[in-house]
Predicted model as a PDB file, atoms N, CA, C, CB and O in Angstrom, pLDDT in the B-factor column:
MODEL        1                                                                  
ATOM      1  N   MET A   1       0.807  -1.264   0.133  1.00 69.00           N  
ATOM      2  CA  MET A   1      -0.033  -0.028  -0.043  1.00 69.00           C  
ATOM      3  C   MET A   1       0.900   1.257  -0.139  1.00 69.00           C  
ATOM      4  CB  MET A   1      -1.078   0.123   1.209  1.00 69.00           C  
ATOM      5  O   MET A   1       2.103   1.240   0.123  1.00 69.00           O  
ATOM      6  N   LYS A   2       0.317   2.159  -0.471  1.00 74.00           N  
ATOM      7  CA  LYS A   2       1.070   3.412  -0.705  1.00 74.00           C  
ATOM      8  C   LYS A   2       0.883   4.232   0.728  1.00 74.00           C  
ATOM      9  CB  LYS A   2       0.442   4.284  -2.108  1.00 74.00           C  
ATOM     10  O   LYS A   2      -0.194   4.326   1.317  1.00 74.00           O  
ATOM     11  N   LYS A   3       2.127   4.803   1.171  1.00 76.00           N  
ATOM     12  CA  LYS A   3       2.144   5.637   2.663  1.00 76.00           C  
ATOM     13  C   LYS A   3       1.434   6.793   2.429  1.00 76.00           C  
ATOM     14  CB  LYS A   3       3.656   6.102   3.281  1.00 76.00           C  
ATOM     15  O   LYS A   3       1.493   7.363   1.340  1.00 76.00           O  
ATOM     16  N   LYS A   4       0.712   7.224   3.427  1.00 77.00           N  
ATOM     17  CA  LYS A   4      -0.098   8.484   3.410  1.00 77.00           C  
ATOM     18  C   LYS A   4       0.996   9.589   3.586  1.00 77.00           C  
ATOM     19  CB  LYS A   4      -1.291   8.531   4.630  1.00 77.00           C  
ATOM     20  O   LYS A   4       1.885   9.511   4.434  1.00 77.00           O  
ATOM     21  N   GLU A   5       0.841  10.666   2.671  1.00 77.00           N  
ATOM     22  CA  GLU A   5       1.776  11.866   2.985  1.00 77.00           C  
ATOM     23  C   GLU A   5       0.910  12.819   3.500  1.00 77.00           C  
ATOM     24  CB  GLU A   5       2.590  12.471   1.760  1.00 77.00           C  
ATOM     25  O   GLU A   5      -0.174  13.019   2.953  1.00 77.00           O  
ATOM     26  N   PHE A   6       1.290  13.487   4.578  1.00 76.00           N  
ATOM     27  CA  PHE A   6       0.737  14.487   5.140  1.00 76.00           C  
ATOM     28  C   PHE A   6       1.214  15.921   4.895  1.00 76.00           C  
ATOM     29  CB  PHE A   6       0.779  14.203   6.332  1.00 76.00           C  
ATOM     30  O   PHE A   6       2.294  16.005   4.310  1.00 76.00           O  
ATOM     31  N   ALA A   7       0.634  17.016   5.220  1.00 81.00           N  
ATOM     32  CA  ALA A   7       1.220  18.202   4.790  1.00 81.00           C  
ATOM     33  C   ALA A   7       2.428  18.595   5.818  1.00 81.00           C  
ATOM     34  CB  ALA A   7       0.090  19.317   4.689  1.00 81.00           C  
ATOM     35  O   ALA A   7       3.452  19.118   5.377  1.00 81.00           O  
ATOM     36  N   PHE A   8       2.250  18.296   7.317  1.00 84.00           N  
ATOM     37  CA  PHE A   8       3.200  18.531   8.137  1.00 84.00           C  
ATOM     38  C   PHE A   8       3.798  17.209   8.484  1.00 84.00           C  
ATOM     39  CB  PHE A   8       2.738  19.285   9.230  1.00 84.00           C  
ATOM     40  O   PHE A   8       3.155  16.165   8.373  1.00 84.00           O  
ATOM     41  N   ASP A   9       5.108  17.262   8.930  1.00 89.00           N  
ATOM     42  CA  ASP A   9       5.792  16.059   9.697  1.00 89.00           C  
ATOM     43  C   ASP A   9       5.982  16.422  10.994  1.00 89.00           C  
ATOM     44  CB  ASP A   9       7.149  15.612   9.154  1.00 89.00           C  
ATOM     45  O   ASP A   9       5.599  17.493  11.466  1.00 89.00           O  
ATOM     46  N   LYS A  10       6.628  15.468  11.655  1.00 91.00           N  
ATOM     47  CA  LYS A  10       6.875  15.530  13.198  1.00 91.00           C  
ATOM     48  C   LYS A  10       7.647  17.021  13.431  1.00 91.00           C  
ATOM     49  CB  LYS A  10       7.930  14.097  13.762  1.00 91.00           C  
ATOM     50  O   LYS A  10       7.258  17.820  14.284  1.00 91.00           O  
ATOM     51  N   MET A  11       8.618  17.230  12.681  1.00 92.00           N  
ATOM     52  CA  MET A  11       9.311  18.487  12.992  1.00 92.00           C  
ATOM     53  C   MET A  11       8.501  19.745  12.839  1.00 92.00           C  
ATOM     54  CB  MET A  11      10.482  18.607  12.149  1.00 92.00           C  
ATOM     55  O   MET A  11       8.751  20.721  13.547  1.00 92.00           O  
ATOM     56  N   ASN A  12       7.538  19.760  11.940  1.00 92.00           N  
ATOM     57  CA  ASN A  12       6.573  20.914  11.725  1.00 92.00           C  
ATOM     58  C   ASN A  12       5.883  21.129  13.153  1.00 92.00           C  
ATOM     59  CB  ASN A  12       5.410  20.564  10.488  1.00 92.00           C  
ATOM     60  O   ASN A  12       5.889  22.217  13.728  1.00 92.00           O  
ATOM     61  N   PHE A  13       5.367  20.121  13.593  1.00 94.00           N  
ATOM     62  CA  PHE A  13       4.696  20.014  14.947  1.00 94.00           C  
ATOM     63  C   PHE A  13       5.584  20.488  16.124  1.00 94.00           C  
ATOM     64  CB  PHE A  13       4.282  18.536  15.209  1.00 94.00           C  
ATOM     65  O   PHE A  13       5.132  21.272  16.958  1.00 94.00           O  
ATOM     66  N   ILE A  14       6.763  20.044  16.186  1.00 95.00           N  
ATOM     67  CA  ILE A  14       7.786  20.360  17.277  1.00 95.00           C  
ATOM     68  C   ILE A  14       7.812  21.886  17.194  1.00 95.00           C  
ATOM     69  CB  ILE A  14       9.337  19.648  17.038  1.00 95.00           C  
ATOM     70  O   ILE A  14       7.454  22.551  18.166  1.00 95.00           O  
ATOM     71  N   LEU A  15       8.281  22.537  15.907  1.00 95.00           N  
ATOM     72  CA  LEU A  15       8.376  23.855  15.620  1.00 95.00           C  
ATOM     73  C   LEU A  15       7.154  24.756  16.125  1.00 95.00           C  
ATOM     74  CB  LEU A  15       8.551  23.939  14.196  1.00 95.00           C  
ATOM     75  O   LEU A  15       7.245  25.765  16.824  1.00 95.00           O  
ATOM     76  N   LEU A  16       6.128  24.238  15.678  1.00 96.00           N  
ATOM     77  CA  LEU A  16       4.887  24.854  16.196  1.00 96.00           C  
ATOM     78  C   LEU A  16       4.573  24.980  17.641  1.00 96.00           C  
ATOM     79  CB  LEU A  16       3.870  24.186  15.687  1.00 96.00           C  
ATOM     80  O   LEU A  16       4.012  26.000  18.042  1.00 96.00           O  
ATOM     81  N   ALA A  17       4.917  23.953  18.509  1.00 97.00           N  
ATOM     82  CA  ALA A  17       4.966  23.874  19.812  1.00 97.00           C  
ATOM     83  C   ALA A  17       5.821  24.856  20.386  1.00 97.00           C  
ATOM     84  CB  ALA A  17       5.304  22.666  20.174  1.00 97.00           C  
ATOM     85  O   ALA A  17       5.424  25.614  21.270  1.00 97.00           O  
ATOM     86  N   VAL A  18       7.265  24.886  19.811  1.00 97.00           N  
ATOM     87  CA  VAL A  18       8.267  25.754  20.350  1.00 97.00           C  
ATOM     88  C   VAL A  18       7.801  27.383  20.067  1.00 97.00           C  
ATOM     89  CB  VAL A  18       9.742  25.346  19.622  1.00 97.00           C  
ATOM     90  O   VAL A  18       8.078  28.262  20.885  1.00 97.00           O  
ATOM     91  N   GLY A  19       7.153  27.626  18.960  1.00 97.00           N  
ATOM     92  CA  GLY A  19       6.675  28.906  18.657  1.00 97.00           C  
ATOM     93  C   GLY A  19       5.556  29.335  19.661  1.00 97.00           C  
ATOM     94  O   GLY A  19       5.536  30.453  20.176  1.00 97.00           O  
ATOM     95  N   MET A  20       4.706  28.445  19.880  1.00 98.00           N  
ATOM     96  CA  MET A  20       3.536  28.714  20.853  1.00 98.00           C  
ATOM     97  C   MET A  20       4.218  28.968  22.349  1.00 98.00           C  
ATOM     98  CB  MET A  20       2.414  27.323  20.878  1.00 98.00           C  
ATOM     99  O   MET A  20       3.932  29.907  23.092  1.00 98.00           O  
ATOM    100  N   LEU A  21       5.068  28.043  22.586  1.00 98.00           N  
ATOM    101  CA  LEU A  21       5.728  28.362  24.056  1.00 98.00           C  
ATOM    102  C   LEU A  21       6.407  29.742  24.123  1.00 98.00           C  
ATOM    103  CB  LEU A  21       6.904  27.241  24.450  1.00 98.00           C  
ATOM    104  O   LEU A  21       6.318  30.405  25.156  1.00 98.00           O  
ATOM    105  N   ILE A  22       7.094  30.200  23.034  1.00 98.00           N  
ATOM    106  CA  ILE A  22       7.674  31.474  23.027  1.00 98.00           C  
ATOM    107  C   ILE A  22       6.576  32.654  23.051  1.00 98.00           C  
ATOM    108  CB  ILE A  22       8.575  31.564  21.796  1.00 98.00           C  
ATOM    109  O   ILE A  22       6.748  33.685  23.702  1.00 98.00           O  
ATOM    110  N   VAL A  23       5.464  32.403  22.298  1.00 97.00           N  
ATOM    111  CA  VAL A  23       4.342  33.295  22.490  1.00 97.00           C  
ATOM    112  C   VAL A  23       3.858  33.494  23.996  1.00 97.00           C  
ATOM    113  CB  VAL A  23       3.206  32.763  21.664  1.00 97.00           C  
ATOM    114  O   VAL A  23       3.713  34.601  24.514  1.00 97.00           O  
ATOM    115  N   ILE A  24       3.639  32.332  24.596  1.00 97.00           N  
ATOM    116  CA  ILE A  24       3.088  32.282  25.916  1.00 97.00           C  
ATOM    117  C   ILE A  24       4.225  33.007  26.888  1.00 97.00           C  
ATOM    118  CB  ILE A  24       2.745  30.675  26.339  1.00 97.00           C  
ATOM    119  O   ILE A  24       3.872  33.751  27.803  1.00 97.00           O  
ATOM    120  N   ALA A  25       5.380  32.772  26.656  1.00 96.00           N  
ATOM    121  CA  ALA A  25       6.447  33.384  27.388  1.00 96.00           C  
ATOM    122  C   ALA A  25       6.335  34.778  27.351  1.00 96.00           C  
ATOM    123  CB  ALA A  25       7.720  33.003  26.918  1.00 96.00           C  
ATOM    124  O   ALA A  25       6.446  35.506  28.338  1.00 96.00           O  
ATOM    125  N   GLY A  26       6.068  35.222  25.965  1.00 95.00           N  
ATOM    126  CA  GLY A  26       5.895  36.822  25.768  1.00 95.00           C  
ATOM    127  C   GLY A  26       4.858  37.461  26.500  1.00 95.00           C  
ATOM    128  O   GLY A  26       4.996  38.554  27.049  1.00 95.00           O  
ATOM    129  N   MET A  27       3.664  36.679  26.508  1.00 95.00           N  
ATOM    130  CA  MET A  27       2.512  37.076  27.400  1.00 95.00           C  
ATOM    131  C   MET A  27       2.667  37.086  28.721  1.00 95.00           C  
ATOM    132  CB  MET A  27       1.473  36.328  27.236  1.00 95.00           C  
ATOM    133  O   MET A  27       2.104  37.957  29.384  1.00 95.00           O  
ATOM    134  N   VAL A  28       3.484  36.087  29.337  1.00 94.00           N  
ATOM    135  CA  VAL A  28       3.625  36.181  30.674  1.00 94.00           C  
ATOM    136  C   VAL A  28       4.548  37.376  31.003  1.00 94.00           C  
ATOM    137  CB  VAL A  28       4.119  34.896  31.209  1.00 94.00           C  
ATOM    138  O   VAL A  28       4.305  38.035  32.014  1.00 94.00           O  
ATOM    139  N   LEU A  29       5.578  37.688  30.220  1.00 92.00           N  
ATOM    140  CA  LEU A  29       6.355  38.924  30.349  1.00 92.00           C  
ATOM    141  C   LEU A  29       5.405  40.215  30.427  1.00 92.00           C  
ATOM    142  CB  LEU A  29       7.352  39.035  29.112  1.00 92.00           C  
ATOM    143  O   LEU A  29       5.625  41.131  31.219  1.00 92.00           O  
ATOM    144  N   MET A  30       4.437  40.203  29.618  1.00 91.00           N  
ATOM    145  CA  MET A  30       3.620  41.311  29.440  1.00 91.00           C  
ATOM    146  C   MET A  30       2.524  41.520  30.650  1.00 91.00           C  
ATOM    147  CB  MET A  30       2.945  41.137  28.075  1.00 91.00           C  
ATOM    148  O   MET A  30       1.977  42.605  30.853  1.00 91.00           O  
ATOM    149  N   SER A  31       2.295  40.420  31.371  1.00 90.00           N  
ATOM    150  CA  SER A  31       1.436  40.405  32.442  1.00 90.00           C  
ATOM    151  C   SER A  31       2.195  41.080  33.573  1.00 90.00           C  
ATOM    152  CB  SER A  31       0.968  38.992  32.770  1.00 90.00           C  
ATOM    153  O   SER A  31       3.405  41.274  33.457  1.00 90.00           O  
ATOM    154  N   GLY A  32       1.516  41.452  34.683  1.00 78.00           N  
ATOM    155  CA  GLY A  32       2.102  42.176  35.881  1.00 78.00           C  
ATOM    156  C   GLY A  32       0.842  42.791  36.478  1.00 78.00           C  
ATOM    157  O   GLY A  32      -0.284  42.776  35.982  1.00 78.00           O  
ATOM    158  N   SER A  33       1.276  43.398  37.768  1.00 74.00           N  
ATOM    159  CA  SER A  33       0.077  43.883  38.546  1.00 74.00           C  
ATOM    160  C   SER A  33      -0.158  45.292  37.797  1.00 74.00           C  
ATOM    161  CB  SER A  33       0.373  44.026  40.309  1.00 74.00           C  
ATOM    162  O   SER A  33       0.777  45.914  37.294  1.00 74.00           O  
ATOM    163  N   GLY A  34      -1.474  45.729  37.772  1.00 76.00           N  
ATOM    164  CA  GLY A  34      -1.818  46.792  37.198  1.00 76.00           C  
ATOM    165  C   GLY A  34      -2.122  47.964  38.144  1.00 76.00           C  
ATOM    166  O   GLY A  34      -1.737  47.911  39.312  1.00 76.00           O  
ATOM    167  N   SER A  35      -2.647  48.780  37.778  1.00 76.00           N  
ATOM    168  CA  SER A  35      -2.917  50.066  38.607  1.00 76.00           C  
ATOM    169  C   SER A  35      -4.458  49.847  39.142  1.00 76.00           C  
ATOM    170  CB  SER A  35      -2.742  51.575  37.599  1.00 76.00           C  
ATOM    171  O   SER A  35      -5.221  49.110  38.517  1.00 76.00           O  
ATOM    172  N   THR A  36      -4.804  50.427  40.150  1.00 80.00           N  
ATOM    173  CA  THR A  36      -6.226  50.437  40.625  1.00 80.00           C  
ATOM    174  C   THR A  36      -6.777  51.696  40.597  1.00 80.00           C  
ATOM    175  CB  THR A  36      -6.386  49.940  41.951  1.00 80.00           C  
ATOM    176  O   THR A  36      -6.100  52.610  40.126  1.00 80.00           O  
ATOM    177  N   GLU A  37      -7.932  51.919  41.033  1.00 80.00           N  
ATOM    178  CA  GLU A  37      -8.624  53.281  41.131  1.00 80.00           C  
ATOM    179  C   GLU A  37      -7.894  54.203  42.281  1.00 80.00           C  
ATOM    180  CB  GLU A  37     -10.270  53.051  41.515  1.00 80.00           C  
ATOM    181  O   GLU A  37      -7.845  55.432  42.248  1.00 80.00           O  
ATOM    182  N   GLU A  38      -7.377  53.418  43.235  1.00 84.00           N  
ATOM    183  CA  GLU A  38      -6.854  54.189  44.410  1.00 84.00           C  
ATOM    184  C   GLU A  38      -5.238  54.502  44.115  1.00 84.00           C  
ATOM    185  CB  GLU A  38      -7.085  53.261  45.868  1.00 84.00           C  
ATOM    186  O   GLU A  38      -4.704  55.567  44.424  1.00 84.00           O  
ATOM    187  N   THR A  39      -4.627  53.508  43.534  1.00 86.00           N  
ATOM    188  CA  THR A  39      -3.189  53.756  43.311  1.00 86.00           C  
ATOM    189  C   THR A  39      -2.835  53.503  41.846  1.00 86.00           C  
ATOM    190  CB  THR A  39      -2.318  52.852  44.240  1.00 86.00           C  
ATOM    191  O   THR A  39      -3.436  52.748  41.081  1.00 86.00           O  
ATOM    192  N   PHE A  40      -1.684  54.309  41.556  1.00 86.00           N  
ATOM    193  CA  PHE A  40      -1.097  54.222  40.291  1.00 86.00           C  
ATOM    194  C   PHE A  40       0.210  53.362  40.271  1.00 86.00           C  
ATOM    195  CB  PHE A  40      -0.838  55.594  39.812  1.00 86.00           C  
ATOM    196  O   PHE A  40       1.095  53.679  41.066  1.00 86.00           O  
ATOM    197  N   ASN A  41       0.404  52.322  39.447  1.00 81.00           N  
ATOM    198  CA  ASN A  41       1.514  51.745  39.410  1.00 81.00           C  
ATOM    199  C   ASN A  41       2.450  52.042  38.147  1.00 81.00           C  
ATOM    200  CB  ASN A  41       1.206  50.460  39.565  1.00 81.00           C  
ATOM    201  O   ASN A  41       2.118  51.638  37.032  1.00 81.00           O  
ATOM    202  N   PRO A  42       3.471  52.664  38.328  1.00 84.00           N  
ATOM    203  CA  PRO A  42       4.313  53.045  37.151  1.00 84.00           C  
ATOM    204  C   PRO A  42       5.038  52.105  36.546  1.00 84.00           C  
ATOM    205  CB  PRO A  42       5.179  53.971  37.431  1.00 84.00           C  
ATOM    206  O   PRO A  42       5.664  52.357  35.516  1.00 84.00           O  
ATOM    207  N   ALA A  43       5.035  50.874  37.136  1.00 82.00           N  
ATOM    208  CA  ALA A  43       5.891  49.909  36.704  1.00 82.00           C  
ATOM    209  C   ALA A  43       5.009  49.235  35.422  1.00 82.00           C  
ATOM    210  CB  ALA A  43       6.303  48.863  37.984  1.00 82.00           C  
ATOM    211  O   ALA A  43       5.557  48.327  34.796  1.00 82.00           O  
ATOM    212  N   ILE A  44       4.002  49.556  35.128  1.00 83.00           N  
ATOM    213  CA  ILE A  44       3.268  49.070  33.806  1.00 83.00           C  
ATOM    214  C   ILE A  44       3.968  49.530  32.704  1.00 83.00           C  
ATOM    215  CB  ILE A  44       1.806  49.557  33.650  1.00 83.00           C  
ATOM    216  O   ILE A  44       3.853  48.923  31.639  1.00 83.00           O  
ATOM    217  N   PHE A  45       4.763  50.631  32.803  1.00 86.00           N  
ATOM    218  CA  PHE A  45       5.570  51.252  31.686  1.00 86.00           C  
ATOM    219  C   PHE A  45       6.988  50.866  31.617  1.00 86.00           C  
ATOM    220  CB  PHE A  45       5.538  52.704  31.784  1.00 86.00           C  
ATOM    221  O   PHE A  45       7.782  51.471  30.897  1.00 86.00           O  
ATOM    222  N   ASP A  46       7.315  49.867  32.355  1.00 89.00           N  
ATOM    223  CA  ASP A  46       8.763  49.268  32.232  1.00 89.00           C  
ATOM    224  C   ASP A  46       9.044  48.929  30.782  1.00 89.00           C  
ATOM    225  CB  ASP A  46       8.950  47.907  33.133  1.00 89.00           C  
ATOM    226  O   ASP A  46       8.133  48.896  29.955  1.00 89.00           O  
ATOM    227  N   ALA A  47      10.166  48.706  30.508  1.00 89.00           N  
ATOM    228  CA  ALA A  47      10.698  48.311  29.221  1.00 89.00           C  
ATOM    229  C   ALA A  47      10.282  46.780  28.925  1.00 89.00           C  
ATOM    230  CB  ALA A  47      12.305  48.512  29.221  1.00 89.00           C  
ATOM    231  O   ALA A  47      10.106  46.376  27.775  1.00 89.00           O  
ATOM    232  N   ARG A  48      10.153  46.031  29.976  1.00 88.00           N  
ATOM    233  CA  ARG A  48       9.919  44.533  29.860  1.00 88.00           C  
ATOM    234  C   ARG A  48       8.485  44.566  29.388  1.00 88.00           C  
ATOM    235  CB  ARG A  48      10.147  43.633  31.305  1.00 88.00           C  
ATOM    236  O   ARG A  48       8.161  43.677  28.600  1.00 88.00           O  
ATOM    237  N   HIS A  49       7.537  45.490  29.763  1.00 90.00           N  
ATOM    238  CA  HIS A  49       6.047  45.319  29.442  1.00 90.00           C  
ATOM    239  C   HIS A  49       5.946  45.984  28.027  1.00 90.00           C  
ATOM    240  CB  HIS A  49       4.989  46.073  30.612  1.00 90.00           C  
ATOM    241  O   HIS A  49       5.169  45.471  27.221  1.00 90.00           O  
ATOM    242  N   ILE A  50       6.680  47.100  27.658  1.00 91.00           N  
ATOM    243  CA  ILE A  50       6.414  47.858  26.458  1.00 91.00           C  
ATOM    244  C   ILE A  50       7.300  47.349  25.430  1.00 91.00           C  
ATOM    245  CB  ILE A  50       6.594  49.343  26.646  1.00 91.00           C  
ATOM    246  O   ILE A  50       6.796  47.291  24.308  1.00 91.00           O  
ATOM    247  N   LYS A  51       8.539  46.956  25.552  1.00 94.00           N  
ATOM    248  CA  LYS A  51       9.307  46.694  24.432  1.00 94.00           C  
ATOM    249  C   LYS A  51       9.709  45.146  24.357  1.00 94.00           C  
ATOM    250  CB  LYS A  51      10.525  47.610  24.469  1.00 94.00           C  
ATOM    251  O   LYS A  51       9.628  44.581  23.267  1.00 94.00           O  
ATOM    252  N   VAL A  52      10.062  44.573  25.284  1.00 95.00           N  
ATOM    253  CA  VAL A  52      10.606  43.140  25.482  1.00 95.00           C  
ATOM    254  C   VAL A  52       9.602  42.277  25.060  1.00 95.00           C  
ATOM    255  CB  VAL A  52      11.005  42.774  26.933  1.00 95.00           C  
ATOM    256  O   VAL A  52       9.732  41.559  24.069  1.00 95.00           O  
ATOM    257  N   ALA A  53       8.444  42.313  25.870  1.00 94.00           N  
ATOM    258  CA  ALA A  53       7.391  41.335  25.688  1.00 94.00           C  
ATOM    259  C   ALA A  53       6.770  41.282  24.353  1.00 94.00           C  
ATOM    260  CB  ALA A  53       6.373  41.561  26.627  1.00 94.00           C  
ATOM    261  O   ALA A  53       6.683  40.240  23.703  1.00 94.00           O  
ATOM    262  N   PRO A  54       6.329  42.464  23.949  1.00 96.00           N  
ATOM    263  CA  PRO A  54       5.993  42.361  22.214  1.00 96.00           C  
ATOM    264  C   PRO A  54       6.858  41.842  21.286  1.00 96.00           C  
ATOM    265  CB  PRO A  54       5.803  43.640  21.577  1.00 96.00           C  
ATOM    266  O   PRO A  54       6.440  41.225  20.305  1.00 96.00           O  
ATOM    267  N   ALA A  55       8.187  42.056  21.526  1.00 97.00           N  
ATOM    268  CA  ALA A  55       9.271  41.582  20.663  1.00 97.00           C  
ATOM    269  C   ALA A  55       9.444  40.146  20.692  1.00 97.00           C  
ATOM    270  CB  ALA A  55      10.522  42.194  21.017  1.00 97.00           C  
ATOM    271  O   ALA A  55       9.791  39.470  19.723  1.00 97.00           O  
ATOM    272  N   VAL A  56       9.165  39.684  21.935  1.00 97.00           N  
ATOM    273  CA  VAL A  56       9.194  38.069  22.019  1.00 97.00           C  
ATOM    274  C   VAL A  56       8.044  37.320  21.498  1.00 97.00           C  
ATOM    275  CB  VAL A  56       9.304  37.604  23.444  1.00 97.00           C  
ATOM    276  O   VAL A  56       8.183  36.220  20.963  1.00 97.00           O  
ATOM    277  N   CYS A  57       6.760  37.982  21.666  1.00 97.00           N  
ATOM    278  CA  CYS A  57       5.595  37.438  21.038  1.00 97.00           C  
ATOM    279  C   CYS A  57       5.838  37.608  19.444  1.00 97.00           C  
ATOM    280  CB  CYS A  57       4.235  38.209  21.581  1.00 97.00           C  
ATOM    281  O   CYS A  57       5.575  36.649  18.718  1.00 97.00           O  
ATOM    282  N   LEU A  58       6.290  38.699  18.939  1.00 98.00           N  
ATOM    283  CA  LEU A  58       6.366  38.751  17.472  1.00 98.00           C  
ATOM    284  C   LEU A  58       7.355  37.655  16.926  1.00 98.00           C  
ATOM    285  CB  LEU A  58       6.829  40.194  17.014  1.00 98.00           C  
ATOM    286  O   LEU A  58       7.103  37.074  15.870  1.00 98.00           O  
ATOM    287  N   PHE A  59       8.467  37.387  17.652  1.00 98.00           N  
ATOM    288  CA  PHE A  59       9.335  36.490  17.226  1.00 98.00           C  
ATOM    289  C   PHE A  59       8.652  34.965  17.317  1.00 98.00           C  
ATOM    290  CB  PHE A  59      10.625  36.682  18.065  1.00 98.00           C  
ATOM    291  O   PHE A  59       8.936  34.073  16.518  1.00 98.00           O  
ATOM    292  N   GLY A  60       7.808  34.828  18.298  1.00 97.00           N  
ATOM    293  CA  GLY A  60       7.230  33.573  18.475  1.00 97.00           C  
ATOM    294  C   GLY A  60       6.062  33.241  17.123  1.00 97.00           C  
ATOM    295  O   GLY A  60       5.889  32.159  16.560  1.00 97.00           O  
ATOM    296  N   TYR A  61       5.459  34.380  16.887  1.00 98.00           N  
ATOM    297  CA  TYR A  61       4.572  34.405  15.902  1.00 98.00           C  
ATOM    298  C   TYR A  61       5.257  34.148  14.472  1.00 98.00           C  
ATOM    299  CB  TYR A  61       3.866  35.690  15.993  1.00 98.00           C  
ATOM    300  O   TYR A  61       4.713  33.489  13.586  1.00 98.00           O  
ATOM    301  N   LEU A  62       6.450  34.718  14.363  1.00 98.00           N  
ATOM    302  CA  LEU A  62       7.046  34.522  13.088  1.00 98.00           C  
ATOM    303  C   LEU A  62       7.663  33.137  13.051  1.00 98.00           C  
ATOM    304  CB  LEU A  62       8.076  35.604  12.794  1.00 98.00           C  
ATOM    305  O   LEU A  62       7.676  32.521  11.986  1.00 98.00           O  
ATOM    306  N   PHE A  63       8.166  32.623  14.138  1.00 96.00           N  
ATOM    307  CA  PHE A  63       8.509  31.226  14.278  1.00 96.00           C  
ATOM    308  C   PHE A  63       7.489  30.284  13.962  1.00 96.00           C  
ATOM    309  CB  PHE A  63       8.921  30.961  15.547  1.00 96.00           C  
ATOM    310  O   PHE A  63       7.819  29.301  13.299  1.00 96.00           O  
ATOM    311  N   MET A  64       6.249  30.423  14.340  1.00 96.00           N  
ATOM    312  CA  MET A  64       5.044  29.756  14.079  1.00 96.00           C  
ATOM    313  C   MET A  64       4.814  29.792  12.489  1.00 96.00           C  
ATOM    314  CB  MET A  64       3.860  30.440  14.906  1.00 96.00           C  
ATOM    315  O   MET A  64       4.570  28.762  11.860  1.00 96.00           O  
ATOM    316  N   ILE A  65       4.898  30.891  11.967  1.00 97.00           N  
ATOM    317  CA  ILE A  65       4.757  30.990  10.517  1.00 97.00           C  
ATOM    318  C   ILE A  65       5.807  30.107   9.754  1.00 97.00           C  
ATOM    319  CB  ILE A  65       4.900  32.474  10.093  1.00 97.00           C  
ATOM    320  O   ILE A  65       5.477  29.325   8.862  1.00 97.00           O  
ATOM    321  N   TYR A  66       7.131  30.299  10.189  1.00 96.00           N  
ATOM    322  CA  TYR A  66       8.072  29.371   9.601  1.00 96.00           C  
ATOM    323  C   TYR A  66       7.664  27.903   9.655  1.00 96.00           C  
ATOM    324  CB  TYR A  66       9.359  29.528  10.264  1.00 96.00           C  
ATOM    325  O   TYR A  66       7.735  27.166   8.672  1.00 96.00           O  
ATOM    326  N   ALA A  67       7.237  27.522  10.846  1.00 94.00           N  
ATOM    327  CA  ALA A  67       6.856  26.109  11.064  1.00 94.00           C  
ATOM    328  C   ALA A  67       5.749  25.685  10.280  1.00 94.00           C  
ATOM    329  CB  ALA A  67       6.539  25.850  12.429  1.00 94.00           C  
ATOM    330  O   ALA A  67       5.628  24.486  10.028  1.00 94.00           O  
ATOM    331  N   ILE A  68       4.845  26.596   9.821  1.00 93.00           N  
ATOM    332  CA  ILE A  68       3.658  26.288   8.907  1.00 93.00           C  
ATOM    333  C   ILE A  68       4.134  26.166   7.489  1.00 93.00           C  
ATOM    334  CB  ILE A  68       2.537  27.413   8.985  1.00 93.00           C  
ATOM    335  O   ILE A  68       3.747  25.289   6.716  1.00 93.00           O  
ATOM    336  N   VAL A  69       5.094  27.208   7.170  1.00 94.00           N  
ATOM    337  CA  VAL A  69       5.718  27.371   5.665  1.00 94.00           C  
ATOM    338  C   VAL A  69       6.628  26.247   5.307  1.00 94.00           C  
ATOM    339  CB  VAL A  69       6.601  28.740   5.499  1.00 94.00           C  
ATOM    340  O   VAL A  69       6.824  25.869   4.152  1.00 94.00           O  
ATOM    341  N   ARG A  70       7.271  25.643   6.577  1.00 91.00           N  
ATOM    342  CA  ARG A  70       8.534  24.711   6.069  1.00 91.00           C  
ATOM    343  C   ARG A  70       7.892  23.667   5.513  1.00 91.00           C  
ATOM    344  CB  ARG A  70       9.604  24.148   7.199  1.00 91.00           C  
ATOM    345  O   ARG A  70       6.827  23.198   5.914  1.00 91.00           O  
ATOM    346  N   LYS A  71       8.677  23.208   4.375  1.00 87.00           N  
ATOM    347  CA  LYS A  71       8.189  22.058   3.512  1.00 87.00           C  
ATOM    348  C   LYS A  71       8.944  20.815   4.292  1.00 87.00           C  
ATOM    349  CB  LYS A  71       8.650  22.236   1.741  1.00 87.00           C  
ATOM    350  O   LYS A  71      10.114  20.881   4.667  1.00 87.00           O  
ATOM    351  N   PRO A  72       8.166  19.779   4.458  1.00 81.00           N  
ATOM    352  CA  PRO A  72       8.648  18.393   5.140  1.00 81.00           C  
ATOM    353  C   PRO A  72       9.854  17.935   4.139  1.00 81.00           C  
ATOM    354  CB  PRO A  72       7.279  17.093   5.225  1.00 81.00           C  
ATOM    355  O   PRO A  72       9.875  18.207   2.939  1.00 81.00           O  
ATOM    356  N   ARG A  73      10.712  17.299   4.739  1.00 75.00           N  
ATOM    357  CA  ARG A  73      11.689  16.511   3.947  1.00 75.00           C  
ATOM    358  C   ARG A  73      11.106  15.201   3.466  1.00 75.00           C  
ATOM    359  CB  ARG A  73      12.944  16.230   4.770  1.00 75.00           C  
ATOM    360  O   ARG A  73      10.206  14.636   4.086  1.00 75.00           O  
ATOM    361  N   GLY A  74      11.656  14.710   2.304  1.00 63.00           N  
ATOM    362  CA  GLY A  74      11.276  13.455   1.767  1.00 63.00           C  
ATOM    363  C   GLY A  74      10.318  13.524   0.772  1.00 63.00           C  
ATOM    364  O   GLY A  74       9.912  12.495   0.233  1.00 63.00           O  
TER     365      GLY A  74                                                      
ENDMDL                                                                          
END                                                                             
């Protein structure tokens, strides 16, 4: 019998999972304690929340796009 050929191979799924973990890490970096009605927390404007976390998420999304576009070997 002819072997079934799938659009993704094992490596594509591994790369997708890694990309998803990178995006989750970026979201965790973005989270933090916010301000309330009584107190203002200036830490929400830290470089980690404003610059680093979105860059990590963007890298994760680009990594996931690469995992989808990557052509399986064979």
